[in-house]
A tleap script that builds the chain and sets N, CA, C and O, in Angstrom:
source leaprc.protein.ff14SB
mol = sequence {
  NMET LYS TYR ALA VAL ILE LEU GLU ARG ASP
  GLU ASP GLY TYR PHE ALA ALA SER VAL PRO
  ALA LEU SER GLY CYS PHE THR GLN GLY LYS
  THR LEU GLU GLU VAL MET ALA ASN ILE LYS
  GLU ALA ILE GLU LEU TYR ILE GLU ASP LEU
  LYS GLU HIE GLY GLU GLU ILE PRO GLU ASP
  THR THR ARG GLY ILE MET ASP VAL GLU VAL
  ASN CALA
}
set mol.1.N position { -7.137 12.187 -1.517 }
set mol.1.CA position { -7.250 10.886 -2.348 }
set mol.1.C position { -7.040 9.628 -1.510 }
set mol.1.O position { -6.304 9.610 -0.524 }
set mol.2.N position { -7.728 8.577 -1.959 }
set mol.2.CA position { -7.358 7.255 -1.022 }
set mol.2.C position { -7.140 6.441 -2.011 }
set mol.2.O position { -7.458 6.458 -3.200 }
set mol.3.N position { -6.332 5.461 -1.107 }
set mol.3.CA position { -5.762 4.154 -1.914 }
set mol.3.C position { -6.161 2.902 -0.840 }
set mol.3.O position { -6.326 3.108 0.362 }
set mol.4.N position { -6.258 1.875 -1.333 }
set mol.4.CA position { -6.350 0.636 -0.836 }
set mol.4.C position { -5.051 0.140 -0.629 }
set mol.4.O position { -4.255 -0.032 -1.553 }
set mol.5.N position { -4.770 -0.133 0.747 }
set mol.5.CA position { -3.573 -0.641 1.253 }
set mol.5.C position { -3.715 -2.186 1.502 }
set mol.5.O position { -4.693 -2.575 2.141 }
set mol.6.N position { -2.764 -3.114 1.018 }
set mol.6.CA position { -2.741 -4.588 1.382 }
set mol.6.C position { -1.716 -4.605 2.668 }
set mol.6.O position { -0.624 -4.037 2.658 }
set mol.7.N position { -2.187 -5.266 3.653 }
set mol.7.CA position { -1.457 -5.441 4.795 }
set mol.7.C position { -1.032 -6.790 4.954 }
set mol.7.O position { -1.892 -7.649 4.758 }
set mol.8.N position { 0.056 -7.138 5.253 }
set mol.8.CA position { 0.548 -8.639 5.547 }
set mol.8.C position { 1.458 -8.511 6.841 }
set mol.8.O position { 2.079 -7.507 7.188 }
set mol.9.N position { 1.401 -9.902 7.566 }
set mol.9.CA position { 2.389 -9.834 8.575 }
set mol.9.C position { 3.306 -11.091 8.352 }
set mol.9.O position { 2.902 -12.227 8.103 }
set mol.10.N position { 4.529 -10.713 8.477 }
set mol.10.CA position { 5.659 -11.894 7.910 }
set mol.10.C position { 5.821 -12.808 9.252 }
set mol.10.O position { 5.231 -12.656 10.321 }
set mol.11.N position { 6.745 -13.758 8.913 }
set mol.11.CA position { 7.224 -14.798 9.923 }
set mol.11.C position { 7.942 -14.235 11.287 }
set mol.11.O position { 8.058 -14.858 12.342 }
set mol.12.N position { 8.365 -12.989 11.027 }
set mol.12.CA position { 9.152 -12.389 11.763 }
set mol.12.C position { 8.450 -11.485 12.902 }
set mol.12.O position { 8.972 -11.088 13.943 }
set mol.13.N position { 7.059 -11.247 12.417 }
set mol.13.CA position { 6.069 -10.241 13.168 }
set mol.13.C position { 6.010 -9.035 12.490 }
set mol.13.O position { 5.073 -8.323 12.851 }
set mol.14.N position { 6.741 -8.572 11.594 }
set mol.14.CA position { 6.714 -7.159 11.019 }
set mol.14.C position { 5.544 -7.225 10.250 }
set mol.14.O position { 5.111 -8.290 9.811 }
set mol.15.N position { 4.999 -6.110 10.062 }
set mol.15.CA position { 3.971 -5.796 8.938 }
set mol.15.C position { 4.548 -5.216 7.820 }
set mol.15.O position { 5.481 -4.420 7.925 }
set mol.16.N position { 3.930 -5.649 6.446 }
set mol.16.CA position { 4.289 -5.169 5.260 }
set mol.16.C position { 2.997 -4.561 4.707 }
set mol.16.O position { 1.861 -4.929 5.009 }
set mol.17.N position { 3.320 -3.588 3.861 }
set mol.17.CA position { 2.187 -2.538 3.276 }
set mol.17.C position { 2.483 -2.402 1.745 }
set mol.17.O position { 3.604 -2.101 1.334 }
set mol.18.N position { 1.430 -2.636 0.938 }
set mol.18.CA position { 1.908 -2.178 -0.427 }
set mol.18.C position { 0.328 -1.562 -0.837 }
set mol.18.O position { -0.728 -1.709 -0.222 }
set mol.19.N position { 0.541 -0.990 -1.823 }
set mol.19.CA position { -0.698 -0.287 -2.649 }
set mol.19.C position { -0.578 -0.470 -4.099 }
set mol.19.O position { 0.165 0.041 -4.937 }
set mol.20.N position { -1.795 -1.599 -4.180 }
set mol.20.CA position { -1.961 -2.265 -5.646 }
set mol.20.C position { -1.922 -1.021 -6.775 }
set mol.20.O position { -1.295 -1.169 -7.824 }
set mol.21.N position { -2.488 -0.051 -6.534 }
set mol.21.CA position { -2.780 1.043 -7.796 }
set mol.21.C position { -1.309 1.801 -8.044 }
set mol.21.O position { -1.112 2.381 -9.111 }
set mol.22.N position { -0.417 1.768 -7.133 }
set mol.22.CA position { 0.912 2.578 -7.346 }
set mol.22.C position { 1.962 1.547 -7.202 }
set mol.22.O position { 2.367 1.230 -6.084 }
set mol.23.N position { 2.462 0.961 -8.379 }
set mol.23.CA position { 3.082 -0.117 -8.617 }
set mol.23.C position { 4.602 0.133 -7.907 }
set mol.23.O position { 5.294 1.115 -8.177 }
set mol.24.N position { 4.923 -0.727 -7.133 }
set mol.24.CA position { 6.260 -0.696 -6.171 }
set mol.24.C position { 6.356 0.176 -4.944 }
set mol.24.O position { 7.418 0.496 -4.410 }
set mol.25.N position { 4.891 0.609 -4.461 }
set mol.25.CA position { 4.743 1.532 -3.317 }
set mol.25.C position { 4.541 0.496 -2.253 }
set mol.25.O position { 3.514 -0.172 -2.131 }
set mol.26.N position { 5.625 0.417 -1.477 }
set mol.26.CA position { 5.473 -0.618 -0.364 }
set mol.26.C position { 6.512 -0.046 0.684 }
set mol.26.O position { 7.365 0.817 0.478 }
set mol.27.N position { 6.262 -0.677 1.766 }
set mol.27.CA position { 7.037 -0.435 3.137 }
set mol.27.C position { 6.732 -1.203 4.350 }
set mol.27.O position { 5.701 -1.870 4.262 }
set mol.28.N position { 7.318 -1.272 5.369 }
set mol.28.CA position { 7.137 -2.314 6.366 }
set mol.28.C position { 7.294 -1.650 7.619 }
set mol.28.O position { 7.824 -0.542 7.534 }
set mol.29.N position { 6.920 -2.097 8.940 }
set mol.29.CA position { 7.106 -1.432 10.110 }
set mol.29.C position { 6.884 -2.535 11.217 }
set mol.29.O position { 6.292 -3.560 10.879 }
set mol.30.N position { 7.331 -2.388 12.542 }
set mol.30.CA position { 7.183 -3.361 13.426 }
set mol.30.C position { 5.667 -3.475 13.865 }
set mol.30.O position { 5.193 -4.550 14.235 }
set mol.31.N position { 4.929 -2.296 13.801 }
set mol.31.CA position { 3.630 -2.292 14.350 }
set mol.31.C position { 2.688 -1.850 13.451 }
set mol.31.O position { 3.105 -1.389 12.389 }
set mol.32.N position { 1.563 -1.892 13.647 }
set mol.32.CA position { 0.504 -1.467 12.620 }
set mol.32.C position { 0.542 -0.195 12.545 }
set mol.32.O position { 0.284 0.313 11.454 }
set mol.33.N position { 0.876 0.656 13.685 }
set mol.33.CA position { 0.774 1.906 13.730 }
set mol.33.C position { 1.960 2.335 12.946 }
set mol.33.O position { 1.834 3.385 12.316 }
set mol.34.N position { 3.038 1.733 12.882 }
set mol.34.CA position { 4.378 2.284 12.390 }
set mol.34.C position { 4.045 2.045 10.844 }
set mol.34.O position { 4.204 2.965 10.042 }
set mol.35.N position { 3.571 0.764 10.437 }
set mol.35.CA position { 3.390 0.558 8.979 }
set mol.35.C position { 2.533 1.453 8.467 }
set mol.35.O position { 2.916 1.960 7.413 }
set mol.36.N position { 1.290 1.877 8.959 }
set mol.36.CA position { 0.296 2.604 8.363 }
set mol.36.C position { 1.037 4.015 8.255 }
set mol.36.O position { 0.751 4.692 7.268 }
set mol.37.N position { 2.026 4.563 9.235 }
set mol.37.CA position { 2.407 6.043 9.239 }
set mol.37.C position { 3.573 5.988 8.014 }
set mol.37.O position { 3.875 7.004 7.387 }
set mol.38.N position { 4.236 4.563 7.736 }
set mol.38.CA position { 5.082 4.818 6.930 }
set mol.38.C position { 4.416 4.484 5.265 }
set mol.38.O position { 4.920 4.960 4.248 }
set mol.39.N position { 3.476 3.781 5.273 }
set mol.39.CA position { 2.863 3.710 3.875 }
set mol.39.C position { 2.049 5.032 3.465 }
set mol.39.O position { 1.798 5.297 2.289 }
set mol.40.N position { 1.669 5.822 4.529 }
set mol.40.CA position { 1.077 7.007 4.198 }
set mol.40.C position { 2.275 8.229 3.597 }
set mol.40.O position { 2.075 9.112 2.763 }
set mol.41.N position { 3.513 7.917 4.332 }
set mol.41.CA position { 4.544 8.786 3.908 }
set mol.41.C position { 4.927 8.203 2.427 }
set mol.41.O position { 5.018 9.018 1.509 }
set mol.42.N position { 5.106 7.109 2.224 }
set mol.42.CA position { 5.362 6.447 1.015 }
set mol.42.C position { 4.481 6.681 -0.228 }
set mol.42.O position { 4.952 6.794 -1.359 }
set mol.43.N position { 3.114 6.748 0.078 }
set mol.43.CA position { 2.153 7.208 -0.875 }
set mol.43.C position { 2.397 8.581 -1.326 }
set mol.43.O position { 2.442 8.756 -2.544 }
set mol.44.N position { 2.579 9.697 -0.460 }
set mol.44.CA position { 2.775 10.930 -0.442 }
set mol.44.C position { 4.136 11.207 -1.434 }
set mol.44.O position { 4.185 12.126 -2.252 }
set mol.45.N position { 5.149 10.295 -1.211 }
set mol.45.CA position { 6.467 10.685 -1.703 }
set mol.45.C position { 6.144 10.114 -3.377 }
set mol.45.O position { 6.510 10.712 -4.389 }
set mol.46.N position { 5.484 9.006 -3.349 }
set mol.46.CA position { 5.233 8.453 -4.636 }
set mol.46.C position { 4.478 9.419 -5.596 }
set mol.46.O position { 4.823 9.573 -6.767 }
set mol.47.N position { 3.412 10.068 -5.013 }
set mol.47.CA position { 2.746 10.910 -5.842 }
set mol.47.C position { 3.655 12.318 -6.113 }
set mol.47.O position { 3.644 12.889 -7.203 }
set mol.48.N position { 4.264 12.681 -5.215 }
set mol.48.CA position { 5.157 13.682 -5.350 }
set mol.48.C position { 5.963 13.758 -6.376 }
set mol.48.O position { 6.150 14.762 -7.063 }
set mol.49.N position { 6.571 12.466 -6.535 }
set mol.49.CA position { 7.504 12.017 -7.539 }
set mol.49.C position { 6.977 12.055 -9.097 }
set mol.49.O position { 7.621 12.464 -10.064 }
set mol.50.N position { 5.646 11.525 -9.093 }
set mol.50.CA position { 4.957 11.553 -10.264 }
set mol.50.C position { 4.766 12.917 -10.853 }
set mol.50.O position { 4.953 13.250 -12.023 }
set mol.51.N position { 4.340 13.688 -9.793 }
set mol.51.CA position { 3.907 15.471 -9.978 }
set mol.51.C position { 5.267 15.975 -10.469 }
set mol.51.O position { 5.169 16.730 -11.436 }
set mol.52.N position { 6.507 15.741 -10.040 }
set mol.52.CA position { 7.704 16.242 -10.382 }
set mol.52.C position { 7.953 15.838 -11.881 }
set mol.52.O position { 8.576 16.618 -12.601 }
set mol.53.N position { 7.518 14.728 -12.340 }
set mol.53.CA position { 7.980 13.985 -13.654 }
set mol.53.C position { 7.053 14.372 -14.609 }
set mol.53.O position { 7.319 14.097 -15.779 }
set mol.54.N position { 5.921 15.008 -14.333 }
set mol.54.CA position { 4.569 15.258 -15.118 }
set mol.54.C position { 3.963 14.181 -15.481 }
set mol.54.O position { 3.408 14.162 -16.579 }
set mol.55.N position { 3.938 13.050 -14.632 }
set mol.55.CA position { 3.050 11.905 -14.804 }
set mol.55.C position { 1.960 11.988 -14.265 }
set mol.55.O position { 1.717 12.784 -13.358 }
set mol.56.N position { 0.963 10.991 -14.859 }
set mol.56.CA position { -0.436 11.011 -14.460 }
set mol.56.C position { -0.394 10.301 -13.128 }
set mol.56.O position { 0.312 9.314 -12.920 }
set mol.57.N position { -1.287 10.931 -12.131 }
set mol.57.CA position { -1.394 10.199 -10.808 }
set mol.57.C position { -2.400 9.021 -10.881 }
set mol.57.O position { -3.504 9.281 -11.358 }
set mol.58.N position { -2.154 7.791 -10.475 }
set mol.58.CA position { -3.158 6.673 -10.632 }
set mol.58.C position { -4.318 6.768 -9.915 }
set mol.58.O position { -4.175 6.868 -8.697 }
set mol.59.N position { -5.709 6.762 -10.465 }
set mol.59.CA position { -6.504 6.540 -9.296 }
set mol.59.C position { -6.742 5.188 -8.729 }
set mol.59.O position { -6.310 4.286 -9.446 }
set mol.60.N position { -7.307 4.822 -7.647 }
set mol.60.CA position { -7.532 3.599 -7.072 }
set mol.60.C position { -8.855 3.085 -7.721 }
set mol.60.O position { -9.878 3.769 -7.691 }
set mol.61.N position { -8.800 1.856 -8.309 }
set mol.61.CA position { -9.983 1.422 -8.933 }
set mol.61.C position { -10.541 0.100 -8.065 }
set mol.61.O position { -11.485 -0.583 -8.463 }
set mol.62.N position { -9.796 -0.162 -6.785 }
set mol.62.CA position { -10.111 -1.352 -6.050 }
set mol.62.C position { -11.719 -0.917 -5.669 }
set mol.62.O position { -12.207 0.212 -5.608 }
set mol.63.N position { -12.333 -2.207 -5.445 }
set mol.63.CA position { -13.666 -2.099 -5.266 }
set mol.63.C position { -13.912 -2.837 -3.924 }
set mol.63.O position { -15.016 -2.749 -3.386 }
set mol.64.N position { -13.008 -3.491 -3.424 }
set mol.64.CA position { -13.102 -4.356 -2.088 }
set mol.64.C position { -12.294 -5.353 -2.077 }
set mol.64.O position { -11.806 -5.807 -3.112 }
set mol.65.N position { -12.087 -5.755 -1.058 }
set mol.65.CA position { -11.352 -7.203 -0.855 }
set mol.65.C position { -12.011 -8.156 -0.099 }
set mol.65.O position { -12.360 -7.944 1.062 }
set mol.66.N position { -12.206 -9.219 -0.704 }
set mol.66.CA position { -13.017 -10.431 -0.222 }
set mol.66.C position { -12.163 -11.786 -0.034 }
set mol.66.O position { -11.237 -12.148 -0.760 }
set mol.67.N position { -12.694 -12.486 1.143 }
set mol.67.CA position { -11.897 -13.787 1.178 }
set mol.67.C position { -12.814 -14.687 0.535 }
set mol.67.O position { -14.041 -14.594 0.535 }
set mol.68.N position { -12.019 -15.672 -0.079 }
set mol.68.CA position { -12.473 -16.644 -0.708 }
set mol.68.C position { -12.133 -17.985 -0.149 }
set mol.68.O position { -10.959 -18.284 0.071 }
set mol.69.N position { -13.151 -18.826 0.095 }
set mol.69.CA position { -12.885 -20.196 0.626 }
set mol.69.C position { -12.670 -21.180 -0.275 }
set mol.69.O position { -13.502 -21.276 -1.177 }
set mol.70.N position { -11.708 -21.979 -0.256 }
set mol.70.CA position { -11.521 -23.015 -1.100 }
set mol.70.C position { -11.202 -24.276 -0.475 }
set mol.70.O position { -10.784 -24.198 0.680 }
set mol.71.N position { -11.328 -25.611 -1.076 }
set mol.71.CA position { -11.055 -26.557 -0.464 }
set mol.71.C position { -9.861 -27.172 -0.893 }
set mol.71.O position { -9.716 -27.516 -2.066 }
set mol.72.N position { -8.829 -27.368 0.131 }
set mol.72.CA position { -7.535 -27.756 -0.256 }
set mol.72.C position { -7.151 -29.171 0.164 }
set mol.72.O position { -6.041 -29.620 -0.120 }
savepdb mol mol.pdb
quit
């Protein structure tokens, strides 16, 4: 399975990662490598929990992320 992950960098330099298809699935890390390892683990645990409770595993319907330029 593949899921789109949103990455952001906060004002302290930490990376935050979230998975839009899995509500509440997020983590952070000091480096890009750390946050990617953390989000992979978070996704696996999230799915494991869904299976244990007999819940449906959501599919990722993300079709892409685009930059949109606006005049501000």
